[in-house]
C-alpha positions as CSV (number, residue, x, y, z in Angstrom):
1,M,97.7,68.1,67.8
2,T,96.7,65.7,70.6
3,L,100.0,66.2,72.3
4,R,99.3,69.9,72.5
5,V,95.8,69.3,73.9
6,L,97.3,66.8,76.5
7,A,99.9,69.4,77.5
8,F,97.3,72.1,77.9
9,L,95.1,69.8,80.0
10,A,98.1,68.8,82.2
11,M,98.8,72.5,82.7
12,L,95.3,73.1,83.8
13,L,95.2,70.2,86.2
14,V,98.5,71.0,87.8
15,A,97.8,74.7,88.4
16,A,96.0,75.1,91.8
17,P,93.4,77.8,92.1
18,V,94.6,80.8,94.0
19,H,92.2,82.8,96.2
20,A,92.4,85.7,98.6
21,D,90.4,85.7,101.8
22,T,89.1,89.0,103.1
23,V,90.0,90.1,106.6
24,T,88.1,92.7,108.6
25,T,90.2,94.7,111.0
26,W,90.1,98.0,112.8
27,A,92.1,101.1,111.8
28,V,92.5,104.1,114.1
29,D,93.3,107.6,113.0
30,Y,94.6,110.1,115.6
31,Y,94.4,113.8,115.0
32,L,94.3,117.2,116.7
33,R,90.8,118.7,116.8
34,G,90.2,122.0,115.0
35,P,87.1,123.9,114.1
36,C,84.1,121.7,113.3
37,C,84.1,122.9,109.7
38,S,87.7,121.9,109.1
39,D,87.0,118.1,108.8
40,T,88.2,117.0,105.4
41,K,88.0,113.2,105.9
42,F,84.7,111.3,106.2
43,Y,84.4,108.0,108.0
44,P,82.0,105.1,107.5
45,I,78.8,104.6,109.5
46,C,79.4,102.7,112.8
47,S,82.8,104.2,113.4
48,Y,83.8,105.2,116.9
49,D,84.9,108.7,117.9
50,F,87.1,109.2,120.9
51,L,87.6,112.7,122.3
52,L,90.2,113.3,124.9
53,G,89.2,115.6,127.8
54,P,90.8,116.6,131.0
55,G,90.9,113.3,132.9
56,Y,88.3,111.5,130.7
57,T,87.7,110.3,127.2
58,T,84.2,110.5,125.6
59,V,83.0,107.9,123.2
60,Y,80.7,108.6,120.3
61,R,79.4,106.3,117.5
62,Q,78.2,107.2,114.1
63,D,74.5,106.2,114.3
64,P,73.7,103.4,111.8
65,Q,69.9,104.1,112.1
66,D,70.2,107.8,111.3
67,P,73.5,108.6,109.6
68,W,72.5,112.2,108.9
69,S,72.1,113.0,112.6
70,G,75.8,112.6,113.3
71,R,77.4,111.1,116.4
72,K,75.6,109.4,119.2
73,F,77.1,109.8,122.7
74,L,77.8,106.3,124.3
75,G,79.6,107.2,127.5
76,F,83.1,107.4,128.8
77,Y,86.0,105.2,127.7
78,G,86.5,102.3,130.1
79,S,82.8,102.2,131.1
80,V,81.3,101.6,127.6
81,T,81.1,98.2,126.0
82,L,83.1,98.3,122.8
83,P,83.9,95.5,120.3
84,D,86.4,92.9,121.6
85,D,88.7,93.3,118.6
86,L,88.9,97.1,118.8
87,P,92.5,98.1,119.5
88,L,93.5,100.0,122.7
89,I,93.1,103.7,122.3
90,A,96.2,105.5,123.5
91,F,96.5,109.1,122.3
92,P,100.0,110.1,121.0
93,V,101.4,113.4,122.1
94,G,99.9,116.3,120.2
95,T,96.5,114.6,119.5
96,D,93.2,114.8,121.3
97,A,90.9,112.8,119.1
98,A,90.7,109.4,117.5
99,I,88.4,107.7,115.1
100,A,88.3,103.9,114.9
101,Y,86.7,102.3,111.9
102,Q,86.5,98.9,110.3
103,I,88.4,98.2,107.1
104,T,88.3,95.1,104.9
105,V,91.6,94.0,103.3
106,A,92.5,91.0,101.2
107,G,94.5,88.7,103.4
108,S,96.4,85.5,102.8
109,D,95.0,83.0,105.3
110,P,96.0,80.3,104.6
111,P,99.3,81.3,103.0
112,P,99.2,81.4,99.2
113,T,100.3,78.3,97.3
114,A,103.1,78.6,94.7
115,V,101.7,78.2,91.2
116,P,104.2,77.7,88.4
117,E,104.0,79.9,85.4
118,P,102.1,78.5,82.4
119,M,105.2,78.5,80.1
120,T,107.2,76.6,82.7
121,L,104.5,73.9,82.7
122,V,104.6,73.9,78.9
123,L,108.4,73.5,78.9
124,V,108.2,70.6,81.4
125,A,105.4,68.9,79.4
126,T,107.4,69.3,76.2
127,G,110.5,67.8,77.8
128,I,108.5,64.8,79.1
129,A,106.9,64.3,75.7
130,G,110.4,64.5,74.1
131,L,111.7,61.8,76.5
132,F,108.8,59.5,75.5
133,G,109.3,60.3,71.8
134,A,113.1,59.5,72.1
135,R,112.3,56.3,74.0
136,R,109.8,55.2,71.3
137,F,112.3,56.2,68.5
138,Y,115.2,54.1,69.9
139,R,113.0,51.1,70.6
140,R,112.5,50.5,66.9
């Protein structure tokens, strides 16, 4: 009984806790504008809308103070202060609008540590206990 308890405790001590850090990054969706009632995807508050015009790009932001009022005009792309980590907005051919929004994903910074399976640890502990038992048996 005590050997089982010791093996279980050894298994708990050897296994390192694994955790996932969260990383916040920007995602950008490009699309071709249609009628205003054709929007089928909704974006979070504080997302940035970029609308391509003839020679300029307007920048709007979903207003965090009044989300029901819609977008707030900020200015023109290149003259508006945007977050530093926001990716460069470059419209692919066939698109004239973009929405940048923040997403949070589970990252792996620092890289995850390799944790052996519990049964592997039990097998190793049983083998070590067997070696100690054989040594004790042959001493007599």
